[in-house]
C-alpha positions as CSV (number, residue, x, y, z in Angstrom):
1,X,0.0,0.0,0.0
2,X,1.3,3.5,-0.9
3,X,1.2,5.7,2.2
4,X,1.2,9.5,1.3
5,X,3.4,11.8,3.4
6,X,2.1,15.3,3.7
7,X,4.6,18.1,4.5
8,X,3.4,21.4,5.9
9,X,5.5,24.2,4.6
10,X,5.2,28.0,4.4
11,X,5.8,29.5,1.0
12,X,8.6,31.7,2.3
13,X,10.4,28.7,3.9
14,X,12.1,27.3,0.8
15,X,15.3,26.3,2.7
16,X,13.2,24.1,5.0
17,X,11.4,22.6,2.0
18,X,14.7,21.8,0.3
19,X,16.0,20.2,3.5
20,X,13.0,18.0,4.0
21,X,12.9,17.0,0.4
22,X,16.5,15.9,0.6
23,X,15.8,13.9,3.7
24,X,12.8,12.2,2.1
25,X,14.8,11.4,-1.1
26,X,17.5,9.8,1.0
27,X,15.0,7.2,2.2
28,X,12.9,6.9,-1.0
29,X,9.9,8.7,0.6
30,X,7.5,10.6,-1.7
31,X,6.1,13.7,-0.1
32,X,3.2,16.0,-0.9
33,X,3.6,19.6,0.1
34,X,0.8,21.5,1.8
35,X,1.1,25.3,1.7
36,X,1.1,26.3,5.4
37,X,-1.2,29.0,6.7
38,X,0.6,32.1,7.7
39,X,-0.9,33.2,11.0
40,X,0.5,36.7,10.7
41,X,-1.3,37.3,7.4
42,X,-4.8,36.2,8.4
43,X,-7.5,38.9,8.5
44,X,-10.1,38.8,11.3
45,X,-12.6,37.4,8.9
46,X,-10.5,34.2,8.5
47,X,-10.5,33.4,12.2
48,X,-13.8,31.6,12.5
49,X,-12.1,28.5,13.7
50,X,-10.5,30.3,16.7
51,X,-12.1,30.7,20.1
52,X,-9.9,33.3,21.7
53,X,-11.8,33.5,25.0
54,X,-11.6,29.8,25.5
55,X,-7.9,29.7,24.5
56,X,-7.1,32.3,27.2
57,X,-9.1,30.5,29.8
58,X,-7.9,27.0,29.1
59,X,-4.3,27.7,28.2
60,X,-3.6,30.8,30.4
61,X,-2.0,32.9,27.7
62,X,-2.7,35.1,24.6
63,X,-2.7,33.2,21.4
64,X,0.2,33.9,19.1
65,X,0.0,34.1,15.3
66,X,2.4,31.2,14.9
67,X,0.1,29.0,17.0
68,X,-2.9,30.0,14.8
69,X,-1.0,29.3,11.6
70,X,0.2,25.9,12.9
71,X,-3.3,24.9,14.0
72,X,-5.0,26.0,10.8
73,X,-2.3,24.3,8.7
74,X,-3.0,21.0,10.3
75,X,-6.7,21.4,9.9
76,X,-6.1,22.1,6.2
77,X,-4.1,19.0,5.8
78,X,-6.6,16.8,7.7
79,X,-9.3,18.1,5.4
80,X,-7.3,16.9,2.4
81,X,-6.8,13.5,3.9
82,X,-10.4,13.1,5.1
83,X,-11.6,14.0,1.6
84,X,-9.1,11.8,-0.2
85,X,-9.1,8.2,-1.3
86,X,-6.2,6.8,0.6
87,X,-7.1,4.9,3.8
88,X,-4.2,6.5,5.8
89,X,-1.4,9.0,5.6
90,X,1.3,10.7,7.5
91,X,1.6,14.4,8.3
92,X,4.9,16.0,9.1
93,X,6.1,19.6,9.6
94,X,9.0,20.9,7.5
95,X,11.5,21.0,10.4
96,X,11.9,17.2,10.7
97,X,14.4,14.8,9.3
98,X,13.3,11.3,8.3
99,X,14.9,8.1,9.4
100,X,15.4,4.8,7.8
101,X,12.7,3.3,10.1
102,X,10.0,5.8,9.1
103,X,8.4,4.0,6.1
104,X,8.9,0.4,7.4
105,X,7.1,1.4,10.6
106,X,4.1,3.0,8.7
107,X,3.9,-0.1,6.4
108,X,3.6,-2.3,9.5
109,X,1.2,0.1,11.3
110,X,-1.3,0.0,8.5
111,X,-1.7,-3.7,9.0
112,X,-3.3,-2.9,12.3
113,X,-6.9,-1.6,12.9
114,X,-8.3,0.1,15.9
115,X,-6.3,3.4,15.7
116,X,-7.2,6.8,14.4
117,X,-3.9,8.5,14.8
118,X,-0.4,7.7,16.1
119,X,2.1,10.3,17.1
120,X,5.6,9.5,15.7
121,X,7.6,12.0,17.7
122,X,7.2,13.7,21.1
123,X,9.3,15.9,23.4
124,X,8.7,13.4,26.3
125,X,7.1,10.0,26.9
126,X,6.8,9.7,30.6
127,X,4.9,6.7,32.1
128,X,4.5,5.0,28.7
129,X,2.1,2.1,28.6
130,X,2.7,-0.2,25.7
131,X,-0.4,-1.6,23.9
132,X,1.1,-3.2,20.8
133,X,4.6,-3.9,19.4
134,X,4.6,-2.9,15.8
135,X,7.9,-4.3,14.9
136,X,11.0,-5.5,16.8
137,X,12.1,-1.8,17.4
138,X,8.9,0.2,18.0
139,X,5.7,-0.1,20.0
140,X,2.7,2.1,20.3
141,X,0.9,3.0,23.5
142,X,-0.2,5.9,25.7
143,X,1.4,8.0,28.4
144,X,-0.1,8.8,31.8
145,X,1.9,12.0,32.1
146,X,1.8,14.9,29.7
147,X,1.3,16.9,27.5
148,X,3.9,15.0,25.4
149,X,4.6,18.0,23.2
150,X,5.1,18.3,19.4
151,X,2.8,17.7,16.4
152,X,5.8,17.5,14.1
153,X,4.9,14.0,12.8
154,X,2.0,11.6,13.1
155,X,0.1,9.0,11.1
156,X,-3.7,9.3,10.7
157,X,-6.4,7.2,9.0
158,X,-8.9,8.8,6.7
159,X,-11.7,8.1,9.2
160,X,-9.4,9.4,12.0
161,X,-8.8,12.7,10.1
162,X,-12.6,13.2,10.0
163,X,-12.8,12.6,13.7
164,X,-10.0,15.0,14.4
165,X,-11.6,17.7,12.3
166,X,-14.9,17.3,14.3
167,X,-13.1,17.3,17.6
168,X,-10.5,20.1,17.1
169,X,-12.8,22.9,15.9
170,X,-12.7,25.6,17.0
171,X,-9.1,26.1,18.2
172,X,-9.0,26.4,22.0
173,X,-5.5,25.1,22.6
174,X,-2.2,24.9,20.8
175,X,-2.3,22.1,18.2
176,X,0.3,19.9,19.8
177,X,-1.8,19.9,23.1
178,X,-5.1,19.5,21.4
179,X,-4.0,16.6,19.1
180,X,-3.3,14.1,21.9
181,X,-6.5,14.7,23.8
182,X,-8.3,11.6,22.5
183,X,-10.2,11.3,25.8
184,X,-12.0,14.5,25.0
185,X,-12.5,14.1,21.3
186,X,-13.5,10.4,21.1
187,X,-10.7,9.3,18.8
188,X,-8.2,6.6,19.3
189,X,-4.8,8.2,19.4
190,X,-1.5,6.5,20.4
191,X,2.1,7.4,20.4
192,X,5.3,5.5,19.6
193,X,7.8,4.7,22.4
194,X,10.7,6.1,20.3
195,X,10.8,8.8,17.6
196,X,10.5,8.0,13.9
197,X,11.9,11.4,12.9
198,X,14.5,13.7,14.2
199,X,14.3,17.5,14.7
200,X,16.5,19.6,12.4
201,X,19.0,22.0,14.0
202,X,16.8,24.9,12.8
203,X,13.8,23.3,14.6
204,X,15.7,23.2,17.9
205,X,16.6,26.8,17.6
206,X,13.0,27.7,16.8
207,X,11.8,25.8,19.9
208,X,14.1,27.8,22.1
209,X,12.9,31.1,20.6
210,X,9.3,29.9,20.9
211,X,9.7,29.3,24.7
212,X,10.7,33.0,25.2
213,X,7.8,34.2,23.2
214,X,5.5,31.8,25.0
215,X,6.6,33.3,28.4
216,X,5.9,36.8,27.2
217,X,2.3,35.8,26.2
218,X,1.4,34.3,29.5
219,X,-1.4,35.9,31.5
220,X,-0.9,37.1,35.1
221,X,-1.3,34.3,37.7
222,X,-4.7,35.5,38.9
223,X,-6.1,35.1,35.4
224,X,-4.8,31.5,35.2
225,X,-7.0,30.0,37.9
226,X,-9.4,28.6,35.3
227,X,-6.3,27.2,33.5
228,X,-5.2,25.3,36.6
229,X,-8.7,23.8,37.0
230,X,-8.8,22.7,33.4
231,X,-5.3,21.2,33.5
232,X,-6.2,19.2,36.7
233,X,-9.3,17.7,35.1
234,X,-7.5,17.1,31.9
235,X,-4.7,15.3,33.7
236,X,-7.2,12.9,35.2
237,X,-8.7,12.4,31.7
238,X,-5.2,11.6,30.4
239,X,-4.6,9.0,33.1
240,X,-7.9,7.3,32.4
241,X,-7.2,7.3,28.7
242,X,-3.8,5.7,29.2
243,X,-5.2,2.9,31.3
244,X,-8.5,2.3,29.5
245,X,-8.7,-1.0,27.6
246,X,-8.2,-0.8,23.8
247,X,-8.7,-3.2,20.9
248,X,-6.0,-3.2,18.2
249,X,-6.4,-6.1,15.8
250,X,-4.5,-7.3,12.7
251,X,-6.2,-6.4,9.4
252,X,-5.4,-9.8,8.1
253,X,-7.6,-11.4,10.7
């Protein structure tokens, strides 16, 4: 089965596009570019999928244009997958580097049913609970502690893409946080125990810069009481989700 790999890339980021194309070529991966949404260029009339008040209340900070662009870009890619003909696909951001294990893992994963999405990279995987070994080197499962961070690479089924679109509109959280909240959106999302892609040097630099901008956007402590309450209840939901029974079955059976 041919598994399409969608790469989200801003029109002005040609250097990143070249780098991710070179990485894909190295491992014989065919990619499909999705023009990313530039959050800085969106007029107010284009923000119908953004709930600013809920974002401030749930996340405790002002939303940044880069967060809007990232979120809307992923929604755009999910729409393409949900409306397509392929049963599953992978979505990656343009600051990743592929590995030799990437496609073999996906080819093994599609032999399994019972999942809607599988994260292929995270910033942390604390308290990982394995549900299924996909091949000798990689397993999928869920983590009792999080958020895990990063939406830089994940696999999704066509049906899963439709479920994600229904659950993730409007935007109330950053995309990497919202993506893994299957307990809230009623979709079966898992994560790998090890990364299937690496972050480029440019990505690591951007992450460091992003943390500084994030800190500046935070609301005063007294305005984050609702955020604390949300995160407490969400953490309980995460733990339940990690330990709830799941059914993953081989397609051949």
